[in-house]
C-alpha positions as MATLAB code, in Angstrom:
seq = 'XXXXXXXXXXXXXXXXXXXXXXXXXXXXXXXXXXXXXXXXXXXXXXXXXXXXXXXXXXXXXXXXXXXXXXXXXXXXXXXXXXXXXXXXXXXXXXXXXXXXXXXXXXXXXXXXXX';
ca = [
       0.820    1.421   -0.557;
       3.645    2.217    2.551;
       5.981   -0.463    3.907;
       7.593    1.082    6.836;
      10.008   -1.841    7.514;
      12.068   -1.821    4.794;
      15.538   -0.391    4.998;
      17.222   -0.208    1.553;
      21.123   -0.603    3.402;
      24.443    0.172    1.469;
      27.771   -0.816    2.363;
      31.148    0.593    1.432;
      33.690   -1.756    3.556;
      37.892   -2.584    2.824;
      39.435   -4.962    1.507;
      39.971   -6.378    4.901;
      36.945   -5.940    6.263;
      34.296   -8.395    7.857;
      32.124   -9.493    5.032;
      31.066  -12.777    6.417;
      29.189  -10.627   10.107;
      27.593   -8.472    7.467;
      26.557  -11.037    4.716;
      25.175  -13.014    7.227;
      23.085   -9.956    9.105;
      21.873   -9.412    5.722;
      21.053  -13.290    5.423;
      18.979  -13.414    8.766;
      16.317  -10.595    6.997;
      16.618  -12.398    3.755;
      17.526   -8.869    1.961;
      17.617   -9.141   -1.200;
      20.274   -7.755   -4.098;
      19.811   -4.301   -5.533;
      22.882   -4.034   -6.853;
      27.174   -4.609   -6.128;
      27.140   -3.420   -2.557;
      23.054   -2.546   -1.718;
      20.134   -4.728   -0.710;
      16.626   -4.782    0.455;
      14.517   -6.108    3.369;
      11.694   -5.666    5.814;
      13.666   -4.789    9.309;
      11.068   -5.757   12.533;
      11.474   -2.575   14.539;
      10.657   -2.728   17.809;
       7.907   -0.231   19.277;
       5.369    1.867   17.593;
       5.088    5.583   15.820;
       8.918    5.046   15.596;
      11.570    7.893   14.359;
      13.718    8.170   11.839;
      15.977    8.518   14.257;
      14.467    5.214   16.544;
      14.555    3.508   13.204;
      18.188    4.313   12.411;
      19.280    3.325   15.853;
      17.499    0.368   16.100;
      19.524   -0.845   13.091;
      22.671    0.535   13.986;
      22.930   -0.800   17.384;
      22.244   -3.943   16.183;
      24.733   -3.676   13.384;
      27.135   -2.936   16.339;
      26.198   -6.916   17.804;
      26.661   -8.259   14.266;
      29.962   -7.078   12.905;
      33.658   -4.676   13.793;
      33.587   -1.701   11.062;
      36.598   -0.155   10.637;
      36.636    3.524   10.485;
      37.416    4.016    6.372;
      33.426    1.591    6.193;
      30.631    3.277    5.550;
      27.111    1.567    5.997;
      24.133    4.233    4.538;
      20.746    3.362    5.158;
      16.931    4.938    3.730;
      14.455    3.391    6.351;
      10.750    4.639    5.518;
       8.036    6.510    7.836;
       4.483    5.001    8.635;
       3.791    7.494    5.362;
       6.163    5.523    3.067;
       8.500    9.104    3.123;
      11.939    8.051    2.742;
      15.222    9.626    4.711;
      18.636    7.493    4.493;
      21.582    8.654    6.718;
      25.281    7.182    6.917;
      25.241    4.231   10.070;
      28.923    4.708   10.005;
      31.163    6.596    7.853;
      30.591    9.770    6.136;
      29.933   11.199    2.819;
      33.181   11.519    1.041;
      33.876   12.942   -2.548;
      32.391   11.278   -5.438;
      34.214    9.551   -8.282;
      32.971   11.669  -11.085;
      33.358   15.273   -9.325;
      34.373   17.571  -11.903;
      33.548   15.144  -14.723;
      30.583   18.492  -15.411;
      30.979   21.701  -16.921;
      29.912   24.258  -14.720;
      29.294   27.651  -15.534;
      30.594   29.948  -13.015;
      30.698   33.221  -12.693;
      33.870   35.333  -11.740;
      34.133   38.931  -10.898;
      37.192   39.298  -13.007;
      36.741   42.637  -15.346;
      37.701   40.119  -18.854;
];
């Protein structure tokens, strides 16, 4: 069973962000809560045999019509192709260094003789 119209959305907005507009968008698609700042919903993609990029672009355009985002806001979505294979992309913002970076002990080889 595949779900080509399922969208998983993660948002990381600042404290001054307009959450109401994003929440209105999510509520209009009856999005389900998936934990802090995560939601899943069915999106009515337009067109047949759409690429991942086509789907990203449709969601992004609607979000741009619905809400205003600042330069530090981040929206990451995951969409599926017709075979159910998922792919994710930042529609707004970009990946940052994670807060957990540096916690794990990593073995490093160096070229020093001691």
